[in-house]
BAFI-3210 file (N, C-alpha, C; in Angstrom, 3 decimals, decimal comma, padded with zeros to 6 digits):
// residues 169
n [1|2|3|4|5|6|7|8|9|10|11|12|13|14|15|16|17|18|19|20|21|22|23|24|25|26|27|28|29|30|31|32|33|34|35|36|37|38|39|40|41|42|43|44|45|46|47|48|49|50|51|52|53|54|55|56|57|58|59|60|61|62|63|64|65|66|67|68|69|70|71|72|73|74|75|76|77|78|79|80|81|82|83|84|85|86|87|88|89|90|91|92|93|94|95|96|97|98|99|100|101|102|103|104|105|106|107|108|109|110|111|112|113|114|115|116|117|118|119|120|121|122|123|124|125|126|127|128|129|130|131|132|133|134|135|136|137|138|139|140|141|142|143|144|145|146|147|148|149|150|151|152|153|154|155|156|157|158|159|160|161|162|163|164|165|166|167|168|169]
n.u [-021,823|-019,474|-016,201|-014,564|-011,814|-011,380|-009,608|-009,704|-012,045|-011,332|-011,072|-008,849|-006,518|-008,199|-011,168|-012,464|-010,005|-006,948|-003,826|-001,569|-001,599|-002,934|-005,414|-004,627|-002,979|-004,895|-006,424|-004,439|-004,514|-006,494|-009,007|-012,086|-012,853|-015,346|-016,957|-017,225|-015,190|-015,470|-014,807|-014,209|-012,583|-009,964|-006,596|-003,358|-000,727|001,051|003,449|003,517|001,327|002,207|004,446|003,265|001,908|004,074|005,532|003,705|003,704|006,333|006,167|004,311|005,877|007,857|006,205|005,410|007,855|008,335|006,171|006,941|009,306|008,266|006,654|008,600|009,937|007,866|007,486|009,965|009,872|007,907|009,263|009,533|010,989|011,614|012,187|010,838|008,207|005,293|005,530|003,254|001,899|003,639|003,450|000,838|000,971|002,879|004,141|007,257|008,221|006,646|007,534|008,346|007,764|008,252|006,756|004,776|006,086|006,966|004,490|003,532|005,380|004,662|002,067|001,691|-000,315|-001,622|-002,421|000,038|000,120|-002,402|-002,064|-000,011|-001,262|-003,303|-001,808|-000,747|-003,066|-003,960|-001,929|-000,349|002,083|001,924|000,341|001,140|001,701|-000,851|-002,134|-000,728|-001,355|-004,138|-004,178|-003,579|-003,356|-003,116|-000,846|002,762|006,014|009,023|012,425|013,524|015,412|015,839|015,216|016,930|016,095|013,614|010,238|006,714|004,473|001,632|000,268|000,182|-002,838|-004,268|-006,108|-006,347|-008,804|-010,202|-011,949|-013,802|-015,824]
n.v [000,438|000,010|-001,222|-003,559|-005,121|-007,889|-009,529|-012,322|-011,199|-008,572|-005,335|-004,439|-002,467|-000,271|001,484|000,564|-000,220|-001,955|-003,747|-003,434|-006,113|-007,797|-009,134|-011,057|-012,563|-013,533|-015,160|-017,034|-018,497|-020,265|-019,147|-018,032|-015,129|-012,815|-010,947|-008,400|-008,173|-009,418|-011,831|-014,829|-016,852|-019,072|-018,266|-019,625|-019,063|-017,091|-015,592|-015,068|-013,350|-011,190|-010,483|-009,563|-007,330|-005,804|-005,356|-003,747|-001,537|-000,620|000,020|002,089|003,900|004,427|005,686|007,922|009,252|009,864|011,622|013,620|014,532|015,582|017,569|019,170|020,088|021,556|023,546|024,843|025,812|027,687|029,496|029,163|028,571|025,664|025,573|027,712|027,117|025,912|022,803|021,137|021,899|021,002|018,257|017,854|018,530|016,783|013,982|013,580|011,201|008,198|007,292|009,371|011,192|013,629|015,933|015,667|016,100|018,745|020,039|019,686|021,232|023,756|023,926|023,526|022,610|020,610|017,130|014,868|012,066|011,366|012,188|010,436|007,937|008,210|008,247|005,640|004,132|004,815|005,176|003,868|002,526|000,973|-001,191|-003,937|-004,448|-004,102|-006,233|-008,440|-008,066|-008,507|-011,184|-012,306|-014,685|-016,799|-017,086|-017,469|-016,178|-016,889|-018,020|-017,970|-019,811|-019,935|-017,360|-015,962|-014,438|-013,261|-014,505|-015,164|-017,820|-020,019|-021,281|-024,718|-026,288|-023,929|-021,256|-018,532|-016,436|-014,743|-012,106|-010,133|-007,444]
n.w [-006,359|-003,865|-004,132|-002,229|-000,682|001,349|003,907|005,793|006,838|007,354|006,089|003,532|001,627|001,007|-000,208|-003,383|-004,460|-005,171|-005,238|-008,087|-010,361|-008,652|-009,191|-011,080|-009,407|-007,574|-009,279|-009,828|-007,564|-007,918|-007,651|-008,659|-010,525|-011,057|-013,781|-012,740|-011,002|-008,572|-006,020|-004,070|-001,720|-000,541|000,064|-000,501|-000,926|000,751|000,718|-002,012|-002,280|-000,716|-002,204|-004,624|-003,613|-002,605|-004,984|-006,289|-004,590|-005,015|-007,736|-007,630|-006,257|-008,191|-010,088|-008,583|-008,328|-011,012|-011,483|-009,706|-010,880|-013,262|-012,147|-010,883|-013,165|-014,375|-012,426|-012,519|-015,147|-014,785|-013,354|-010,645|-007,465|-005,783|-003,026|-001,991|-002,005|-000,449|001,223|001,246|-001,041|-002,995|-002,454|-003,304|-006,023|-007,067|-005,741|-004,131|-003,128|-002,133|000,199|001,698|004,425|005,520|005,384|007,320|009,726|009,188|008,998|011,598|012,985|012,030|012,947|015,976|017,725|016,462|016,339|016,362|016,509|015,497|012,829|012,029|012,406|010,531|008,190|008,362|008,108|005,536|003,590|000,714|001,048|003,274|002,700|002,528|005,189|006,331|005,100|006,219|008,939|008,804|008,143|010,526|013,150|011,455|010,001|009,990|010,773|009,228|008,606|005,309|003,401|000,602|-000,208|001,294|003,425|005,782|005,884|005,265|006,037|005,789|008,799|009,833|008,959|008,906|007,274|004,929|004,333|001,611|000,051|-002,296|-003,337]
ca.u [-021,346|-018,062|-015,414|-013,720|-011,110|-011,287|-008,787|-010,234|-013,086|-010,782|-010,860|-007,481|-006,312|-009,081|-012,309|-012,253|-008,567|-006,168|-002,499|-001,357|-001,315|-003,652|-006,422|-003,893|-002,570|-006,097|-006,719|-003,396|-004,870|-007,675|-010,211|-012,762|-013,142|-016,398|-016,717|-017,193|-014,034|-015,797|-014,269|-014,159|-011,891|-008,825|-005,293|-002,361|000,606|001,147|004,588|003,119|000,465|003,056|005,280|002,440|001,662|005,330|005,829|002,791|004,222|007,521|005,714|003,718|007,002|008,421|005,253|005,486|009,088|008,134|005,314|007,733|010,222|007,431|006,255|009,777|010,176|006,807|007,760|011,115|009,406|007,120|010,171|009,396|012,031|010,920|012,400|009,927|006,841|004,819|005,685|001,963|001,592|004,465|002,862|-000,363|001,339|003,631|004,910|008,666|008,345|005,605|008,219|008,787|006,730|008,761|005,730|004,039|006,903|006,912|003,154|003,455|006,158|003,874|000,819|002,061|-001,466|-002,108|-002,107|000,980|-000,272|-003,510|-001,488|000,722|-002,237|-003,970|-000,864|-000,672|-004,321|-004,311|-000,812|-000,107|003,288|001,619|-000,596|001,606|001,534|-002,274|-002,426|-000,174|-002,180|-005,439|-003,978|-003,615|-002,644|-003,105|000,468|003,917|007,214|010,112|013,574|013,377|016,772|015,869|015,157|017,924|015,367|012,441|009,018|005,507|003,795|000,456|000,470|-000,509|-004,278|-004,877|-006,443|-006,548|-009,975|-010,158|-013,109|-013,940|-017,096]
ca.v [-000,437|000,194|-002,445|-003,695|-006,390|-008,274|-010,683|-012,797|-010,274|-007,235|-004,615|-004,012|-001,733|000,882|001,330|000,585|-000,237|-003,162|-003,596|-003,865|-007,534|-008,531|-010,037|-012,206|-013,386|-014,209|-016,237|-018,063|-019,263|-021,047|-018,451|-017,424|-013,703|-012,534|-009,814|-007,164|-008,225|-010,022|-013,178|-015,302|-018,123|-019,120|-018,213|-020,484|-018,503|-015,818|-014,836|-014,600|-012,184|-010,091|-010,097|-008,733|-006,055|-005,046|-004,897|-002,640|-000,391|-000,110|000,647|003,377|004,778|004,885|006,642|009,154|009,945|010,430|012,809|014,655|015,097|016,419|018,726|020,026|020,731|022,581|024,663|025,589|026,550|028,827|030,381|028,970|027,829|024,708|025,878|028,785|026,639|025,113|021,371|020,510|022,173|020,074|016,928|017,818|018,580|015,589|013,460|013,236|009,789|007,743|006,959|010,622|011,746|014,833|016,964|015,526|016,819|020,168|020,518|019,731|022,405|024,952|023,905|022,701|022,040|019,437|015,856|014,123|010,661|011,258|012,282|009,202|006,856|008,434|007,750|004,182|003,565|005,151|005,258|002,621|001,804|000,070|-002,229|-005,279|-004,543|-004,325|-007,601|-009,346|-007,927|-009,137|-012,648|-012,639|-015,860|-017,859|-017,148|-017,315|-015,572|-017,873|-017,793|-018,663|-019,914|-019,620|-015,899|-015,398|-013,397|-013,727|-014,525|-015,650|-019,003|-020,431|-022,284|-025,959|-026,343|-022,595|-020,702|-017,085|-016,225|-013,464|-011,851|-008,762|-007,179]
ca.w [-005,303|-003,547|-004,209|-001,049|-000,537|002,758|004,271|007,080|007,281|007,593|004,838|003,215|000,377|000,820|-001,112|-004,834|-004,693|-004,913|-005,864|-009,464|-010,453|-007,615|-009,760|-011,640|-008,272|-007,063|-010,233|-009,679|-006,373|-008,333|-007,203|-009,802|-010,433|-012,035|-014,678|-011,955|-010,121|-007,275|-005,819|-002,692|-001,593|000,378|-000,593|000,138|-001,162|001,485|000,169|-003,337|-002,078|-000,249|-003,343|-005,515|-002,933|-002,562|-006,348|-006,553|-003,833|-005,710|-008,978|-007,248|-005,933|-009,464|-010,660|-007,788|-008,692|-012,345|-011,305|-009,043|-011,879|-014,138|-011,346|-010,742|-014,462|-014,539|-011,513|-013,055|-016,328|-014,307|-012,650|-009,195|-006,763|-004,926|-001,609|-001,583|-002,146|000,680|000,942|000,979|-002,440|-003,769|-002,287|-004,129|-007,436|-007,473|-004,615|-004,324|-002,830|-001,215|001,444|002,314|005,298|006,187|005,438|008,578|010,697|008,855|009,324|013,070|013,411|011,692|013,720|017,139|018,426|015,726|016,967|015,540|016,477|014,551|011,479|011,756|012,258|009,259|007,186|008,457|007,607|004,162|002,648|-000,016|001,453|004,385|002,261|002,904|006,650|006,586|004,678|007,233|010,146|008,568|008,165|011,946|013,667|010,445|009,364|010,885|010,208|009,280|007,737|004,026|002,877|-000,835|-000,352|002,198|004,150|006,509|005,098|005,931|005,514|006,556|009,838|009,483|009,233|008,849|005,963|004,832|003,486|000,929|-000,799|-002,779|-003,997]
c.u [-019,853|-017,376|-014,503|-013,088|-010,996|-010,446|-009,218|-011,225|-012,627|-010,527|-009,405|-007,510|-007,233|-010,179|-011,874|-010,781|-008,004|-004,846|-002,495|-001,017|-002,109|-004,642|-005,747|-003,429|-003,762|-006,456|-005,698|-003,651|-006,119|-008,969|-010,822|-013,083|-014,204|-016,090|-016,678|-016,037|-014,313|-015,221|-014,351|-013,479|-010,775|-007,534|-004,301|-000,967|000,723|002,294|004,267|002,250|001,305|003,934|004,507|002,216|002,931|005,729|004,954|003,256|005,415|007,148|005,088|004,809|007,634|007,518|005,311|006,740|008,997|007,266|006,089|008,677|009,452|007,013|007,418|010,050|009,141|007,089|008,925|010,707|008,604|007,987|010,092|010,593|011,344|011,032|011,418|008,462|006,497|004,938|004,359|001,525|002,378|003,898|001,621|-000,012|002,069|004,506|006,351|008,837|007,197|006,207|008,625|007,646|007,215|007,697|004,893|004,777|006,815|005,567|002,980|004,223|005,375|002,634|001,019|000,880|-002,048|-001,618|-001,234|000,570|-001,433|-002,981|-000,772|-000,224|-002,989|-003,086|-000,843|-001,922|-004,480|-003,166|-000,544|001,077|003,046|000,665|-000,145|001,484|000,078|-002,675|-001,961|-000,986|-003,516|-005,324|-003,966|-002,780|-002,593|-001,730|001,570|005,109|008,348|011,267|013,370|014,738|016,842|015,823|016,289|017,331|014,223|011,231|007,870|004,970|002,536|000,874|-000,290|-001,982|-004,994|-005,221|-006,494|-007,667|-009,934|-011,409|-013,108|-015,282|-017,794]
c.v [-000,184|-001,172|-002,479|-005,081|-006,675|-009,537|-011,088|-011,806|-008,844|-006,552|-004,176|-003,255|-000,529|000,609|001,433|000,517|-001,624|-003,002|-004,020|-005,352|-008,405|-009,543|-011,263|-013,137|-014,184|-015,382|-017,367|-018,953|-020,117|-020,468|-017,767|-015,966|-013,399|-011,265|-008,464|-007,154|-008,800|-011,432|-013,548|-016,658|-018,031|-019,064|-019,040|-019,866|-017,108|-014,970|-014,298|-013,360|-010,980|-009,584|-009,192|-007,351|-005,201|-004,535|-003,707|-001,370|000,222|000,562|002,008|004,387|005,310|005,926|007,976|009,946|010,561|011,686|013,947|015,319|016,008|017,695|019,700|020,775|021,827|023,801|025,509|026,402|027,781|029,813|030,268|028,204|026,951|025,061|026,926|028,368|025,758|023,624|020,670|020,758|021,203|018,658|016,782|017,749|017,332|015,117|013,209|011,732|009,393|007,341|008,210|011,246|012,987|015,904|016,872|016,284|018,327|020,771|020,640|020,942|023,692|025,077|023,016|022,051|020,826|018,165|015,021|012,656|010,446|011,269|010,983|008,011|006,981|007,945|006,229|003,533|003,724|005,171|003,890|001,835|000,833|-001,061|-003,630|-005,485|-004,821|-005,752|-008,593|-009,276|-008,638|-010,665|-013,165|-013,844|-017,016|-018,055|-017,060|-016,829|-016,566|-017,412|-018,620|-018,667|-019,526|-018,119|-015,205|-014,229|-014,056|-013,682|-015,113|-016,886|-019,230|-021,409|-023,541|-025,911|-025,002|-022,205|-019,177|-016,889|-014,830|-013,314|-010,386|-008,618|-006,007]
c.w [-005,086|-003,551|-002,994|-001,038|000,960|002,895|005,674|007,686|007,528|006,253|004,708|001,893|000,172|-000,191|-002,563|-005,213|-004,435|-005,652|-007,331|-009,459|-009,489|-008,192|-010,389|-010,524|-007,743|-007,974|-010,121|-008,464|-006,613|-007,769|-008,426|-009,512|-011,485|-012,826|-013,942|-010,952|-008,746|-007,208|-004,352|-002,678|-000,574|-000,417|000,223|000,090|-000,518|000,939|-001,229|-003,243|-001,663|-001,385|-004,311|-004,897|-002,933|-003,952|-006,716|-005,833|-004,564|-007,030|-008,697|-006,884|-007,215|-010,116|-009,917|-008,146|-010,079|-012,277|-010,676|-010,028|-012,837|-013,422|-011,201|-012,036|-014,706|-013,686|-012,027|-014,282|-015,929|-013,535|-011,142|-008,656|-005,729|-003,442|-001,090|-001,659|-000,954|000,331|000,640|-000,465|-003,318|-003,660|-003,162|-005,604|-007,901|-006,338|-005,010|-004,163|-001,914|000,127|002,232|003,109|006,049|006,329|006,718|009,673|010,458|009,235|010,836|013,598|013,153|012,565|014,950|017,859|017,696|016,402|016,027|015,410|015,518|013,115|011,095|011,576|010,937|008,109|007,183|007,864|006,102|003,155|002,025|000,532|002,599|003,991|002,661|004,418|007,005|006,208|005,750|008,523|009,988|008,559|009,599|012,312|012,675|009,821|010,412|010,071|010,341|008,397|006,475|003,344|001,404|-001,107|000,402|002,970|004,921|005,590|005,895|005,228|006,351|007,641|009,424|009,893|009,162|007,410|006,067|003,822|002,897|000,072|-001,220|-003,468|-003,373]
res [x|x|x|x|x|x|x|x|x|x|x|x|x|x|x|x|x|x|x|x|x|x|x|x|x|x|x|x|x|x|x|x|x|x|x|x|x|x|x|x|x|x|x|x|x|x|x|x|x|x|x|x|x|x|x|x|x|x|x|x|x|x|x|x|x|x|x|x|x|x|x|x|x|x|x|x|x|x|x|x|x|x|x|x|x|x|x|x|x|x|x|x|x|x|x|x|x|x|x|x|x|x|x|x|x|x|x|x|x|x|x|x|x|x|x|x|x|x|x|x|x|x|x|x|x|x|x|x|x|x|x|x|x|x|x|x|x|x|x|x|x|x|x|x|x|x|x|x|x|x|x|x|x|x|x|x|x|x|x|x|x|x|x|x|x|x|x|x|x]
***
């Protein structure tokens, strides 16, 4: 069975995937999670959900940078100069950063007939860095963007009388 997380009926996070710390967050919302990781309920803490997702994104970035450093060291040990290696090979061996999409531009320059918009939409749909955006989109009109003085930043809250339904399984 494929594991899918849905927010208001919209799949987020991709198949068999969810952010680090997500299950603990779900439990903090008084939602029971069974032994297979399935759950269903309403979440109230929108900023808490976004915080967990953003922390997961940053952790994945740290992991990507560690892999990149290991990859760079391997390449140097093999006597390779990174500048002479195809960027797509480097992306496969060890991402420099999950925030670095230069390879899309480089690939478009090499293959001008490729559809740039398709590549960008594919990134938007599947790249971890957009998980919080997908979550917010799935919440739809149930949430609103406000200034949060305690954070000294903008944030999201539930609109009065609204709910955000979440399930996985």
